[in-house]
N, C-alpha and C positions, 0 to 999 in steps of 0.2 A: 536588192540589186542581187547581191550572194546567193542568198537564197530563196528562186522565186518563190517556191512552195509554200514557204514559211509566211505563218496570217499577222508574226510579233506586229507590224505598221499596223494593219489594218483595225481601225475602232469600229466597235460597232454597238450602233442601244436603242433600243427598241423597248415601245412606250403601249403598254395597253390605253385606250381613249372608249369611254361609254360617250351617247350620243350621237346626231348627224353632225359628217364633215359634208365639205365643198367639196370636190375632189379638183374640182375648176379654179373654185378662190384659192384652193391652200397652193397648183402649181402656181397660180400668178402671185403670188405669197412668196412662193418660193423664188420667181426671176426677178422680185424685186427686193428679197432679202441680198441675192447672188448680184443684183447689181448696186449694190449698197456696200457690201464687205467684195477690199479687191481681192484676199485672199481666197476667199473661192474660185478664183474664176485665174488662179496659179497653175501651170505647167513647170516641169522645170527637163531643161534638153541634157541629158547627162553624155550620150552616146557620139559619136565621132566628130566631138568640142575638144579643147586641149581646158577649158574649164566646166563644172556645170554651172550652169544660167535659172536663176527662177525668172520665173519671165509670166509676165501680168497682162491679163486677153483685154478685152476692152467692154468685147461684148460674148454673151457664152447662154449656150439652153443645153437642155437635153438633160438635165440634174432627176426628174421628177417621169417617178413608175405610180400605175395603178393596177392592181391585181385584187378583184374578188374572185373569194372564195368561197362562195357562203355555201352553192353547190359540187364542190369539191368533198370526196369522202378520205378517207385514213386509208393509207397502205403499207403494209407489214408493222405496224402500229407505228410509224412517223406520221405528222399532220402535213400540211401542206405549208402552213405558217414554220414551221420549224428545218424542210425541205429547202424553202426560200434563201432562210437564213442564215442554212449551211452553207446556200451554194453561192450566196450575194456575198459571204465571205473566202471562201476559196475562190472566187472569181478575182478580186486583188485587183490592183490598181496599176495603170502603162505612165510612169509620171507624166510624160512626153506627149500623152492622145487623149486619155483620157480623164473627164472629169473630177476634181479627187474629191469631189462629198457627191453623193448616191444620197437621195430621200426615197422613201417608196415608203407608201400606205395596201394596206393590208387589210383588206372588209373582210372578216369573218363572221356574222352576221350581221341585221338588220341595225345594231345600234352599237355593233363592236369591231373595233378596231383596231388595228397594233400602228406607228408609226414609226418606222425604220427608220436611223441618218446612221450611213455607211461615209467613214472622212480614212483618206489617206493623214499618219499622226504626221507629217512632213508640213504639212502646211496649218495647223494650229494644236492647241496646248489643250488637256481640259477644263482650264479658267474659264474659255473663249465659249464652251458649250451654250451656258450661263446667256451670254452677249447673244447671240443663235437666236436662241427657242423663245427670248424675252424677248428682240423682235418680229421675230417668226412668231407668235401669237399679237402685236399688237397691230400689224401689217392685215392679217384674213379679218382681226376683225375689223378694222378700217373699211375693208374694204367689203366685209357683210355687211357694215354699217354704213357703205355710204359715206361717211367721212374721210378728210386730211388724216396721215396719219403721226400719233406724237411720237415723234424717236427722238432720240436727242444729238445731239454731233457727231461725227464719226473723225476717226483718226487714222491716218497711214503707218503702214507698216515701215512705210522708206524712212522716218523718224527715226525709228530703231534700230534700225540698217546703218542708217549716220550716226549718231550717238557710239554705236559697236566699233565703226570704221576709225573712230576717232581716240579710240582706249588706246592708253600705253599700255602694249605686246609685254615689253621686256619689265618691267614692275611686277607685271603681273607672272609671269613667267621664275622672278626673283623668291616674289612670295613663295610661289607653292612649292617651287625648289628647296629654299628654307624649311619651311611647312612638313616637305617626307623626307628632312632629311637623318638619316637612322635607321627609315622604317625598312626591313632588308627581308620580314619574311609574312604571307599574308598569315592572319591572324583570317578563319575558315570558319563558318555556319558552322554550330554545334550539331554530332546525332545526324545529320545525310551520312544516306551510302552509299551517296555519288553522290560528284560536283562533274559527273559527266556533265558536255551542254546537253539539254532537253531540245531534239527536235522537233518535237509538235507540237507547237504553242495552246499552253492550257493553261486555267486557273483552280487555285486549289484556296477553298477558304479555309480561316478557323475560328469561329466571332468568339471575344471575349466581351463578356458584360461586370462595367465595376459599377460597382456598389455607388451610390449618392454618396453615403457618409465619410468613402474613399477619397471621389471625386471632391466632395469639397475640401476636405483635410488636402489635398493637390493645390487646390482652387487659393487654398488661404496660407499654403506654402511657396506658393509661385511671386504672389501679392506682397506680403513678406519678402522675399527675398532680390526678390527686382529681379527673379527670373522667367523668361515666359512658360508656357507652362511643354513647351513643343520639346523646350531644352531639359525637363526635367526627367523627357520620355525616353531624351538621348545620351542622358547621363546613366541613368538605368539602362539601357542597353547596352551601353558602351562597358556596364559596370559584370551585368551577365554574360555578353561574350569573354570578358577578361579573367574572371571565377569557372566556366565553364572550360575554358582552355587554356587557365595556366601561367599563361602571363602576364606583365606588366604593358600591352602596348597593342594595343586593338586597330581598326582600323571600319569603316563602313564608309556605304556611300548616300548621300545626301539628297535629297530634289528640293529644290527653290528654285521659286514663281519666276527669277532670271527677269521683273519686270523694271527696270530702273524706276524712282519716287522723279528724278531730275527730267522724264521724258514725258511732255505735255499729254492725258492723256492715257497712260499709259496703260490704266484700265480696262479702258475701251477696246484698246487698239487688238482685232483679231490677227493671228499667228501664231509663233512657233515662239515661244521663250524660256518653255523648259528647261531646264539645268540639270547633270550632277553632279555635287562637286564631295571629296575624301573630307570626312568627317572621323578626323584622332581623338582618337583619348588612353592619352595616360597615365597612370593613375600608380603611389608607391605607396599608398596604403598610410600614411601618416595625414592625406589630405580628408580635410573634413571635405563629405560628400557635398553640400553648398558650396565652402567652398571649388569644390571642383566643376558644380553647373555654373560656376560667372564663369571662371576659366573658360570651360569650351564654349558658353555663351558669345564671348568676346573673340572668339577664334574663331565663330562660325561667322561673326558680322565680319570680320574680315578679312574671313573665307568667302561673301556673298559680295566684298567688294570689285575680288580679281575673281568672283564667278563666269566673266564671261567666255574666255577662257575654254576650247572646247575638255572632252573627260578624255580624249587621245592624248590631246596635247599634254596633260596633266598626267599621267601615267608614265609617258615617257621623261621624263621630270625622274619617275623614282627608281627604286632599285631593284624592287620587282618586277615594272614598267608593265605588260597588261597583265591584267589579273592583279590591283590592285584589292582591293575586296572583290566578295563573291555576293554581296547582296546590296538592298537597297533600303535606307527610313525614309 
């Protein structure tokens, strides 16, 4: 809302498909998917109201579009598909009026398509994509084969919001206040020339392949020590931060699923659960690596148990306030 030109919360995924696709069956499948998952019928009212409201509409359509690009030609080195994807991202979302999920089928050749999912991050996280794609495929095949769809039970996002409303905020605030006590200098990501905010959202990828022999040793170390692979890598990253910055206290953001196991069917709920919590690495040089990893794992689990506060609330408790860390693990 503050930066209307930003594409940071517009999530777009494009899949190339081979074969014949019936666009009418696909649209009907999508309408059934929207009827099945209430998060897909969400709008957010935030203007001229005291408190923003998430509203679930009983019915909604207009999620699907079909484009036939078979006879369109490239202009100025840009293909119709690339132009469509760029304009679709730039279009963004009006939270109060738009459908916050758009699905487009682009026909490029007779048996070559691209299926585009564009969604606003406010209604779901990455965990939900497998749920939606699995359901959509089953609905499509059931309609194509004229048989009942074989789908699992759905659970309401409301159950999570009710769980959230019953959490003890004071206990969580106290936990984070103690955890952040004494952290008064932000450890920056090493070697960046500038830490200015990047106005244009972009992805830059660097791939690293870890050889199987090293992977096998990591897995064995994880089993032997009772520490997850995730924690081992967090510990390595924390020690690298300390080494390159010359300090003894570093912090970075850690993304967690935010799905409490005590909520029935939480793995199958479509909605936004993901959260980022701080992970602090303090090392004196006298602690053995695996002892440090075990301690970090315990601290991370405590953090997860109190991870239902927003990152903004947690940052306010620290001495550095905003900008507690500048990168995520």
